[in-house]
Legacy VTK file of the C-alpha trace (Angstrom):
# vtk DataFile Version 3.0
C-alpha trace
ASCII
DATASET POLYDATA
POINTS 73 float
20.997 39.146 -38.236
21.923 38.332 -41.685
25.741 37.397 -42.434
26.197 40.331 -44.430
25.233 42.624 -41.446
26.873 40.491 -39.368
29.712 40.828 -42.139
29.473 44.870 -41.878
29.374 44.564 -38.162
32.426 44.140 -37.550
34.375 47.184 -38.308
31.882 48.735 -36.849
32.539 45.897 -33.527
36.373 46.853 -34.363
36.605 50.553 -34.192
34.239 49.900 -30.433
37.456 48.132 -29.383
40.607 49.979 -31.067
39.596 53.731 -31.798
36.498 54.548 -29.389
38.741 54.238 -26.290
40.882 55.929 -27.069
38.966 58.960 -28.533
36.669 58.622 -25.903
32.850 59.416 -25.447
32.940 62.100 -28.334
29.631 61.857 -31.076
27.007 64.838 -30.421
24.483 61.981 -31.263
22.496 60.033 -28.639
22.763 56.003 -29.318
26.557 57.232 -30.592
26.605 56.035 -34.316
28.306 53.144 -33.361
25.466 51.807 -31.655
23.216 53.631 -33.910
25.561 51.843 -36.781
25.026 48.212 -34.715
20.324 48.729 -34.020
20.562 49.284 -37.636
22.024 46.021 -39.449
20.364 44.080 -36.767
16.367 45.473 -36.761
17.088 46.287 -41.010
19.961 43.551 -42.482
22.882 44.869 -44.579
21.769 46.802 -47.929
19.010 49.187 -45.625
21.012 49.088 -42.458
23.653 49.613 -43.601
22.762 52.833 -46.234
20.524 54.083 -41.980
24.370 53.518 -40.540
26.647 55.115 -43.660
23.622 58.427 -43.348
25.114 58.831 -39.735
27.507 59.374 -40.136
27.371 61.616 -42.686
25.540 63.833 -40.515
27.954 63.962 -38.446
30.399 66.595 -39.340
30.606 70.438 -37.130
27.742 71.733 -39.197
25.362 68.186 -38.515
22.815 67.985 -35.791
22.894 66.662 -32.843
20.736 64.688 -30.264
18.456 62.167 -29.793
18.738 60.129 -33.430
17.185 56.302 -32.788
16.751 54.106 -35.586
13.421 54.414 -37.664
10.791 51.652 -37.838
LINES 1 74
73 0 1 2 3 4 5 6 7 8 9 10 11 12 13 14 15 16 17 18 19 20 21 22 23 24 25 26 27 28 29 30 31 32 33 34 35 36 37 38 39 40 41 42 43 44 45 46 47 48 49 50 51 52 53 54 55 56 57 58 59 60 61 62 63 64 65 66 67 68 69 70 71 72
């Protein structure tokens, strides 16, 4: 993982450590949005992986989808 991707992954790790235990499992997607973000950053780097993660988080709303949504190749 590039240094910039590692930097972008820090807030995701902080969310998983601090907020996620309090909120419980509320993500309708599989893998969860935080796991998806980490996979996207590792697989595609900071720019494309960050874009994919932001796009996935933007789809997380009451009228959004659900189900299995893996990181594209």
